[in-house]
The first five atom37 places (N, CA, C, CB, O) and aatype in JSON, in Angstrom:
{
  "aatype": [20, 20, 20, 20, 20, 20, 20, 20, 20, 20, 20, 20, 20, 20, 20, 20, 20, 20, 20, 20, 20, 20, 20, 20, 20, 20, 20, 20, 20, 20, 20, 20, 20, 20, 20, 20, 20, 20, 20, 20, 20, 20, 20, 20, 20, 20, 20, 20, 20, 20, 20, 20, 20, 20, 20, 20, 20, 20, 20, 20, 20, 20, 20, 20, 20, 20, 20, 20, 20, 20, 20, 20, 20, 20, 20, 20, 20, 20, 20, 20, 20, 20, 20, 20, 20],
  "atom_mask": [
    [1, 1, 1, 1, 1],
    [1, 1, 1, 1, 1],
    [1, 1, 1, 1, 1],
    [1, 1, 1, 1, 1],
    [1, 1, 1, 1, 1],
    [1, 1, 1, 1, 1],
    [1, 1, 1, 1, 1],
    [1, 1, 1, 1, 1],
    [1, 1, 1, 1, 1],
    [1, 1, 1, 1, 1],
    [1, 1, 1, 1, 1],
    [1, 1, 1, 1, 1],
    [1, 1, 1, 1, 1],
    [1, 1, 1, 1, 1],
    [1, 1, 1, 1, 1],
    [1, 1, 1, 1, 1],
    [1, 1, 1, 1, 1],
    [1, 1, 1, 1, 1],
    [1, 1, 1, 1, 1],
    [1, 1, 1, 1, 1],
    [1, 1, 1, 1, 1],
    [1, 1, 1, 1, 1],
    [1, 1, 1, 1, 1],
    [1, 1, 1, 1, 1],
    [1, 1, 1, 1, 1],
    [1, 1, 1, 1, 1],
    [1, 1, 1, 1, 1],
    [1, 1, 1, 1, 1],
    [1, 1, 1, 1, 1],
    [1, 1, 1, 1, 1],
    [1, 1, 1, 1, 1],
    [1, 1, 1, 1, 1],
    [1, 1, 1, 1, 1],
    [1, 1, 1, 1, 1],
    [1, 1, 1, 1, 1],
    [1, 1, 1, 1, 1],
    [1, 1, 1, 1, 1],
    [1, 1, 1, 1, 1],
    [1, 1, 1, 1, 1],
    [1, 1, 1, 1, 1],
    [1, 1, 1, 1, 1],
    [1, 1, 1, 1, 1],
    [1, 1, 1, 1, 1],
    [1, 1, 1, 1, 1],
    [1, 1, 1, 1, 1],
    [1, 1, 1, 1, 1],
    [1, 1, 1, 1, 1],
    [1, 1, 1, 1, 1],
    [1, 1, 1, 1, 1],
    [1, 1, 1, 1, 1],
    [1, 1, 1, 1, 1],
    [1, 1, 1, 1, 1],
    [1, 1, 1, 1, 1],
    [1, 1, 1, 1, 1],
    [1, 1, 1, 1, 1],
    [1, 1, 1, 1, 1],
    [1, 1, 1, 1, 1],
    [1, 1, 1, 1, 1],
    [1, 1, 1, 1, 1],
    [1, 1, 1, 1, 1],
    [1, 1, 1, 1, 1],
    [1, 1, 1, 1, 1],
    [1, 1, 1, 1, 1],
    [1, 1, 1, 1, 1],
    [1, 1, 1, 1, 1],
    [1, 1, 1, 1, 1],
    [1, 1, 1, 1, 1],
    [1, 1, 1, 1, 1],
    [1, 1, 1, 1, 1],
    [1, 1, 1, 1, 1],
    [1, 1, 1, 1, 1],
    [1, 1, 1, 1, 1],
    [1, 1, 1, 1, 1],
    [1, 1, 1, 1, 1],
    [1, 1, 1, 1, 1],
    [1, 1, 1, 1, 1],
    [1, 1, 1, 1, 1],
    [1, 1, 1, 1, 1],
    [1, 1, 1, 1, 1],
    [1, 1, 1, 1, 1],
    [1, 1, 1, 1, 1],
    [1, 1, 1, 1, 1],
    [1, 1, 1, 1, 1],
    [1, 1, 1, 1, 1],
    [1, 1, 1, 1, 1]
  ],
  "atom_positions": [
    [[-5.12, -14.83, 31.86], [-4.85, -16.2, 32.3], [-6.0, -17.1, 31.85], [-4.67, -16.26, 33.84], [-7.17, -16.78, 32.04]],
    [[-5.65, -18.22, 31.25], [-6.66, -19.16, 30.76], [-7.29, -19.96, 31.88], [-6.05, -20.09, 29.74], [-6.69, -20.2, 32.93]],
    [[-8.49, -20.37, 31.64], [-9.21, -21.25, 32.55], [-8.9, -22.69, 32.16], [-10.75, -20.97, 32.52], [-8.55, -22.97, 31.01]],
    [[-9.04, -23.58, 33.12], [-8.85, -25.01, 32.85], [-10.17, -25.57, 32.34], [-8.37, -25.77, 34.14], [-11.22, -25.35, 32.94]],
    [[-10.11, -26.28, 31.24], [-11.31, -26.8, 30.59], [-11.39, -28.31, 30.8], [-11.31, -26.46, 29.08], [-10.48, -29.04, 30.42]],
    [[-12.48, -28.78, 31.39], [-12.72, -30.21, 31.61], [-13.92, -30.64, 30.78], [-12.94, -30.53, 33.12], [-15.0, -30.05, 30.89]],
    [[-13.73, -31.66, 29.96], [-14.85, -32.22, 29.2], [-15.16, -33.6, 29.76], [-14.51, -32.31, 27.68], [-14.27, -34.42, 29.96]],
    [[-16.44, -33.85, 30.02], [-16.83, -35.17, 30.49], [-16.51, -36.19, 29.4], [-18.34, -35.21, 30.86], [-16.47, -35.86, 28.22]],
    [[-16.27, -37.42, 29.82], [-15.9, -38.49, 28.89], [-16.95, -38.67, 27.8], [-15.71, -39.8, 29.66], [-16.61, -38.83, 26.62]],
    [[-18.22, -38.63, 28.18], [-19.27, -38.84, 27.17], [-19.36, -37.65, 26.21], [-20.62, -39.06, 27.86], [-19.8, -37.82, 25.08]],
    [[-18.95, -36.46, 26.66], [-18.94, -35.29, 25.78], [-17.88, -35.48, 24.7], [-18.67, -33.98, 26.59], [-18.12, -35.2, 23.53]],
    [[-16.7, -35.96, 25.1], [-15.63, -36.22, 24.13], [-16.09, -37.25, 23.11], [-14.36, -36.71, 24.85], [-15.84, -37.1, 21.91]],
    [[-16.75, -38.29, 23.59], [-17.26, -39.36, 22.72], [-18.3, -38.81, 21.75], [-17.86, -40.5, 23.57], [-18.29, -39.13, 20.56]],
    [[-19.19, -37.99, 22.27], [-20.26, -37.4, 21.47], [-19.69, -36.46, 20.41], [-21.25, -36.65, 22.37], [-20.18, -36.41, 19.28]],
    [[-18.65, -35.72, 20.77], [-18.01, -34.78, 19.85], [-17.44, -35.51, 18.63], [-16.9, -34.01, 20.57], [-17.46, -34.97, 17.52]],
    [[-16.94, -36.71, 18.83], [-16.36, -37.48, 17.72], [-17.41, -37.93, 16.71], [-15.63, -38.69, 18.27], [-17.06, -38.31, 15.59]],
    [[-18.67, -37.89, 17.08], [-19.75, -38.3, 16.16], [-20.15, -37.18, 15.2], [-20.97, -38.73, 16.96], [-20.8, -37.43, 14.19]],
    [[-19.75, -35.96, 15.51], [-20.08, -34.83, 14.64], [-19.19, -34.85, 13.4], [-19.92, -33.49, 15.4], [-18.1, -35.43, 13.44]],
    [[-19.64, -34.23, 12.3], [-18.78, -34.13, 11.11], [-17.46, -33.44, 11.45], [-19.51, -33.37, 9.98], [-17.41, -32.56, 12.31]],
    [[-16.4, -33.82, 10.77], [-15.05, -33.32, 11.04], [-15.0, -31.79, 11.02], [-14.05, -33.88, 10.02], [-14.37, -31.17, 11.88]],
    [[-15.66, -31.18, 10.05], [-15.68, -29.72, 9.93], [-16.3, -29.09, 11.18], [-16.46, -29.29, 8.67], [-15.8, -28.09, 11.7]],
    [[-17.38, -29.69, 11.66], [-18.05, -29.18, 12.86], [-17.2, -29.41, 14.1], [-19.41, -29.86, 13.03], [-17.17, -28.57, 15.0]],
    [[-16.5, -30.54, 14.15], [-15.61, -30.81, 15.29], [-14.56, -29.71, 15.43], [-14.92, -32.19, 15.13], [-14.32, -29.2, 16.52]],
    [[-13.95, -29.34, 14.31], [-12.93, -28.29, 14.31], [-13.52, -26.97, 14.79], [-12.33, -28.12, 12.9], [-12.92, -26.27, 15.59]],
    [[-14.7, -26.65, 14.3], [-15.38, -25.4, 14.67], [-15.69, -25.38, 16.17], [-16.69, -25.24, 13.86], [-15.48, -24.37, 16.84]],
    [[-16.17, -26.51, 16.7], [-16.5, -26.6, 18.12], [-15.24, -26.52, 18.98], [-17.26, -27.92, 18.42], [-15.22, -25.82, 19.99]],
    [[-14.19, -27.21, 18.58], [-12.93, -27.19, 19.33], [-12.36, -25.77, 19.39], [-11.89, -28.15, 18.68], [-11.87, -25.35, 20.44]],
    [[-12.44, -25.04, 18.29], [-11.98, -23.65, 18.3], [-12.83, -22.81, 19.26], [-12.03, -23.04, 16.88], [-12.31, -21.94, 19.96]],
    [[-14.13, -23.07, 19.29], [-15.02, -22.38, 20.22], [-14.7, -22.71, 21.66], [-16.47, -22.73, 19.92], [-14.78, -21.84, 22.53]],
    [[-14.33, -23.97, 21.92], [-13.96, -24.37, 23.28], [-12.66, -23.69, 23.72], [-13.81, -25.9, 23.36], [-12.5, -23.34, 24.89]],
    [[-11.74, -23.5, 22.78], [-10.49, -22.8, 23.09], [-10.78, -21.35, 23.48], [-9.51, -22.85, 21.89], [-10.18, -20.82, 24.42]],
    [[-11.71, -20.72, 22.76], [-12.11, -19.35, 23.1], [-12.78, -19.32, 24.47], [-13.06, -18.77, 22.03], [-12.58, -18.39, 25.25]],
    [[-13.57, -20.34, 24.75], [-14.26, -20.45, 26.04], [-13.25, -20.52, 27.18], [-15.18, -21.68, 26.06], [-13.47, -19.94, 28.25]],
    [[-12.14, -21.24, 26.96], [-11.11, -21.38, 27.99], [-10.39, -20.06, 28.27], [-10.1, -22.44, 27.58], [-9.84, -19.87, 29.36]],
    [[-10.4, -19.16, 27.31], [-9.78, -17.85, 27.52], [-10.68, -16.97, 28.38], [-9.48, -17.17, 26.16], [-10.21, -16.33, 29.32]],
    [[-11.97, -16.95, 28.04], [-12.93, -16.16, 28.82], [-14.31, -16.8, 28.73], [-12.98, -14.68, 28.31], [-14.98, -16.68, 27.71]],
    [[-14.76, -17.48, 29.79], [-16.05, -18.17, 29.75], [-17.25, -17.23, 29.77], [-16.15, -19.11, 30.9], [-18.39, -17.68, 29.62]],
    [[-17.02, -15.94, 29.97], [-18.12, -14.98, 30.03], [-18.28, -14.17, 28.75], [-17.91, -14.03, 31.19], [-19.09, -13.24, 28.71]],
    [[-17.53, -14.49, 27.7], [-17.65, -13.74, 26.45], [-18.31, -14.6, 25.38], [-16.26, -13.27, 25.97], [-18.46, -15.81, 25.53]],
    [[-18.71, -13.96, 24.31], [-19.36, -14.67, 23.22], [-20.87, -14.7, 23.43], [-18.81, -16.08, 23.1], [-21.41, -13.99, 24.28]],
    [[-21.53, -15.53, 22.66], [-22.99, -15.64, 22.72], [-23.34, -16.63, 23.83], [-23.59, -16.1, 21.35], [-23.57, -17.81, 23.57]],
    [[-23.39, -16.13, 25.07], [-23.67, -16.99, 26.21], [-24.98, -16.6, 26.87], [-22.52, -16.93, 27.23], [-25.48, -15.49, 26.69]],
    [[-25.51, -17.52, 27.62], [-26.74, -17.27, 28.36], [-26.73, -18.13, 29.61], [-28.0, -17.56, 27.48], [-26.41, -19.32, 29.55]],
    [[-27.07, -17.53, 30.73], [-27.15, -18.28, 31.98], [-28.41, -19.13, 31.94], [-27.16, -17.32, 33.22], [-29.46, -18.67, 31.51]],
    [[-28.31, -20.37, 32.38], [-29.46, -21.27, 32.41], [-30.27, -20.95, 33.66], [-29.01, -22.77, 32.39], [-29.76, -21.01, 34.78]],
    [[-31.53, -20.62, 33.46], [-32.4, -20.27, 34.58], [-32.58, -21.44, 35.53], [-33.76, -19.8, 34.06], [-32.69, -22.59, 35.1]],
    [[-32.59, -21.14, 36.81], [-32.78, -22.17, 37.82], [-31.51, -22.89, 38.22], [-33.77, -23.16, 37.34], [-31.53, -23.74, 39.11]],
    [[-30.42, -22.57, 37.57], [-29.13, -23.18, 37.88], [-28.18, -22.1, 38.37], [-28.54, -23.92, 36.63], [-28.24, -20.96, 37.91]],
    [[-27.32, -22.45, 39.31], [-26.45, -21.44, 39.92], [-25.29, -21.02, 39.02], [-25.92, -21.94, 41.22], [-25.09, -19.83, 38.79]],
    [[-24.52, -21.97, 38.52], [-23.33, -21.65, 37.74], [-23.33, -22.34, 36.38], [-22.09, -22.05, 38.5], [-22.26, -22.66, 35.86]],
    [[-24.49, -22.56, 35.8], [-24.58, -23.27, 34.53], [-24.89, -22.27, 33.42], [-25.66, -24.39, 34.58], [-25.78, -21.43, 33.53]],
    [[-24.11, -22.38, 32.34], [-24.22, -21.47, 31.21], [-24.35, -22.25, 29.91], [-23.01, -20.53, 31.15], [-24.06, -23.45, 29.84]],
    [[-24.82, -21.54, 28.88], [-24.92, -22.11, 27.54], [-24.2, -21.16, 26.6], [-26.42, -22.33, 27.11], [-24.41, -19.95, 26.65]],
    [[-23.35, -21.7, 25.74], [-22.69, -20.88, 24.72], [-23.05, -21.41, 23.35], [-21.15, -20.87, 24.92], [-23.02, -22.62, 23.11]],
    [[-23.39, -20.51, 22.46], [-23.71, -20.89, 21.1], [-22.44, -20.89, 20.27], [-24.78, -19.93, 20.48], [-21.71, -19.9, 20.23]],
    [[-22.18, -22.01, 19.61], [-21.05, -22.13, 18.69], [-21.64, -22.64, 17.38], [-19.91, -23.11, 19.26], [-21.8, -23.84, 17.18]],
    [[-21.96, -21.72, 16.5], [-22.61, -22.08, 15.24], [-23.95, -22.73, 15.49], [-21.71, -23.02, 14.42], [-24.79, -22.17, 16.2]],
    [[-24.16, -23.91, 14.92], [-25.42, -24.63, 15.09], [-25.42, -25.51, 16.34], [-25.7, -25.49, 13.86], [-26.34, -26.3, 16.54]],
    [[-24.39, -25.38, 17.17], [-24.26, -26.22, 18.36], [-24.38, -25.38, 19.62], [-22.93, -26.97, 18.34], [-24.12, -24.18, 19.63]],
    [[-24.76, -26.06, 20.7], [-24.85, -25.42, 22.0], [-23.96, -26.19, 22.96], [-26.33, -25.38, 22.52], [-24.03, -27.42, 23.06]],
    [[-23.12, -25.46, 23.67], [-22.22, -26.05, 24.66], [-22.73, -25.64, 26.03], [-20.73, -25.6, 24.43], [-22.86, -24.45, 26.32]],
    [[-23.03, -26.62, 26.87], [-23.51, -26.36, 28.22], [-22.37, -26.63, 29.18], [-24.76, -27.25, 28.56], [-21.71, -27.67, 29.12]],
    [[-22.13, -25.68, 30.08], [-20.99, -25.8, 30.97], [-21.26, -25.16, 32.32], [-19.76, -25.18, 30.34], [-22.14, -24.32, 32.48]],
    [[-20.46, -25.59, 33.29], [-20.51, -25.08, 34.65], [-19.2, -24.34, 34.91], [-20.74, -26.23, 35.69], [-18.13, -24.8, 34.54]],
    [[-19.31, -23.19, 35.56], [-18.13, -22.39, 35.89], [-17.85, -22.52, 37.38], [-18.32, -20.9, 35.48], [-18.72, -22.27, 38.21]],
    [[-16.62, -22.91, 37.71], [-16.18, -22.98, 39.1], [-15.13, -21.88, 39.26], [-15.61, -24.42, 39.48], [-13.94, -22.11, 39.02]],
    [[-15.58, -20.7, 39.66], [-14.73, -19.5, 39.68], [-13.53, -19.63, 40.6], [-15.54, -18.31, 40.1], [-12.43, -19.22, 40.24]],
    [[-13.72, -20.21, 41.79], [-12.63, -20.29, 42.76], [-11.44, -21.07, 42.21], [-13.12, -20.95, 44.04], [-10.29, -20.74, 42.51]],
    [[-11.71, -22.08, 41.4], [-10.65, -22.94, 40.86], [-10.28, -22.57, 39.42], [-11.08, -24.39, 40.92], [-9.37, -23.16, 38.84]],
    [[-11.0, -21.59, 38.83], [-10.83, -21.22, 37.42], [-10.97, -22.45, 36.53], [-9.45, -20.56, 37.2], [-10.12, -22.73, 35.68]],
    [[-12.07, -23.18, 36.74], [-12.35, -24.41, 35.99], [-13.69, -24.27, 35.27], [-12.37, -25.64, 36.94], [-14.65, -23.72, 35.81]],
    [[-13.72, -24.77, 34.04], [-14.95, -24.84, 33.26], [-15.21, -26.31, 32.99], [-14.85, -24.01, 31.91], [-14.37, -27.0, 32.41]],
    [[-16.37, -26.81, 33.42], [-16.74, -28.21, 33.19], [-17.82, -28.28, 32.11], [-17.23, -28.89, 34.51], [-18.96, -27.86, 32.34]],
    [[-17.45, -28.8, 30.95], [-18.41, -28.96, 29.86], [-19.1, -30.29, 30.06], [-17.7, -28.88, 28.45], [-18.45, -31.34, 30.12]],
    [[-20.43, -30.27, 30.18], [-21.15, -31.51, 30.44], [-22.09, -31.9, 29.3], [-21.94, -31.37, 31.71], [-22.66, -32.99, 29.33]],
    [[-22.26, -31.02, 28.29], [-23.12, -31.41, 27.17], [-22.84, -30.52, 25.96], [-24.62, -31.32, 27.57], [-22.64, -29.31, 26.09]],
    [[-22.83, -31.13, 24.78], [-22.75, -30.41, 23.51], [-23.87, -30.98, 22.65], [-21.32, -30.55, 22.82], [-23.94, -32.19, 22.44]],
    [[-24.73, -30.1, 22.15], [-25.87, -30.55, 21.34], [-25.98, -29.72, 20.07], [-27.18, -30.47, 22.14], [-25.64, -28.54, 20.05]],
    [[-26.46, -30.36, 19.03], [-26.81, -29.61, 17.82], [-28.11, -28.88, 18.12], [-26.96, -30.56, 16.56], [-29.01, -29.45, 18.74]],
    [[-28.2, -27.65, 17.71], [-29.39, -26.84, 18.01], [-30.62, -27.39, 17.28], [-29.15, -25.38, 17.61], [-30.58, -27.68, 16.08]],
    [[-31.69, -27.52, 18.04], [-33.0, -27.89, 17.49], [-34.02, -26.93, 18.09], [-33.38, -29.4, 17.81], [-33.65, -26.02, 18.84]],
    [[-35.27, -27.12, 17.76], [-36.3, -26.24, 18.32], [-36.46, -26.46, 19.82], [-37.64, -26.48, 17.61], [-37.05, -25.63, 20.5]],
    [[-35.94, -27.58, 20.34], [-36.06, -27.88, 21.77], [-34.81, -27.53, 22.56], [-36.38, -29.34, 21.95], [-34.8, -27.66, 23.79]],
    [[-33.75, -27.08, 21.88], [-32.51, -26.72, 22.54], [-32.56, -25.24, 22.9], [-31.27, -27.03, 21.64], [-33.11, -24.44, 22.15]],
    [[-31.99, -24.88, 24.04], [-31.97, -23.47, 24.48], [-31.35, -22.58, 23.45], [-31.22, -23.33, 25.78], [-31.26, -21.37, 23.66]]
  ]
}
């Protein structure tokens, strides 16, 4: 059973600024995330209860998992830099 994926409005806006090829790659990664938020190259963010980071190529997707509702809330997508997790 798939999880419900919620993207914040500013995340959607930010995603449109990426090159088209990268947008497609990220969207495919988000679809995989909706199938199973615990698979792939993920890492729990220290100091946070339900916040995770998933690597999708050169990008990092930060999201919160709400298990009771089977909801994933994506609150940030960033291009990886030396300062990104």
